[in-house]
matplotlib code that plots the C-alpha trace (Angstrom):
import matplotlib.pyplot as plt

x = [55.3, 52.4, 48.8, 45.7, 42.2, 39.5, 35.8, 34.9, 31.6, 30.8, 31.0, 34.5, 35.7, 36.1, 38.2, 40.2, 41.0, 42.0, 44.4, 45.9, 46.5, 48.8, 51.4, 53.7, 53.3, 56.5, 55.1, 51.5, 49.7, 45.9, 44.5, 40.8, 38.8, 36.1, 33.9, 36.5, 39.3, 37.2, 36.2, 39.8, 40.9, 38.3, 39.3, 42.9, 42.1, 40.2, 43.1, 45.5, 43.3, 43.2, 47.1, 47.4, 44.9, 46.6, 43.5, 44.9, 45.6, 48.9, 50.2, 53.8, 55.1, 54.9, 51.2, 50.5, 52.1, 50.0, 46.8, 47.5, 48.3, 45.0, 43.1, 44.9, 44.0, 40.4, 40.0, 42.0, 39.6]
y = [-189.6, -187.7, -187.8, -188.2, -187.9, -189.6, -189.9, -193.3, -194.9, -198.1, -200.2, -198.9, -199.0, -202.8, -202.9, -199.9, -201.4, -204.7, -202.8, -200.6, -203.6, -205.0, -202.4, -203.0, -200.9, -199.0, -198.0, -197.2, -196.6, -196.6, -194.1, -194.8, -191.7, -192.8, -190.4, -190.3, -189.4, -186.6, -185.3, -185.2, -183.5, -180.8, -180.2, -179.9, -177.5, -175.3, -175.3, -174.4, -171.6, -170.2, -170.4, -168.6, -165.9, -165.4, -166.4, -169.7, -169.9, -171.5, -172.7, -173.4, -176.8, -176.0, -175.0, -178.1, -180.3, -178.5, -179.0, -182.7, -183.3, -181.7, -183.9, -187.0, -186.3, -185.6, -189.0, -191.0, -189.9]
z = [-86.0, -87.6, -86.3, -88.5, -87.4, -89.5, -89.4, -91.0, -92.0, -90.1, -93.2, -94.0, -90.3, -90.1, -93.4, -92.4, -89.0, -90.6, -92.9, -90.1, -87.8, -90.4, -89.4, -86.4, -83.2, -84.1, -87.5, -86.4, -83.2, -83.2, -80.7, -79.9, -79.2, -76.8, -74.7, -71.9, -74.3, -75.9, -72.5, -71.2, -74.4, -74.0, -70.4, -71.3, -74.1, -71.7, -69.3, -72.1, -73.1, -69.5, -69.4, -72.7, -71.6, -68.3, -66.3, -64.9, -61.2, -60.2, -56.8, -55.8, -54.6, -50.9, -51.3, -53.3, -50.6, -48.0, -50.0, -50.6, -47.0, -46.1, -48.5, -47.3, -43.7, -44.6, -46.3, -43.6, -40.9]

ax = plt.figure().add_subplot(projection="3d")
ax.plot(x, y, z, "-o")
ax.set_aspect("equal")
plt.show()
């Protein structure tokens, strides 16, 4: 599937959505870009940039398990 991003005038939006909803879910998927979506997308882009630049910090699975256990114990108390 291809992805298209459009900026649409409010008058056109209703008509465009009517048209797009005529397609089946297998043919077309509408992805709503609300504030949360945009925020998460920006966070992920920043993380990807850190990985590509080599400035990202990684931990191994045993350390992740240890950190999660610590967080769980803290919130159970």
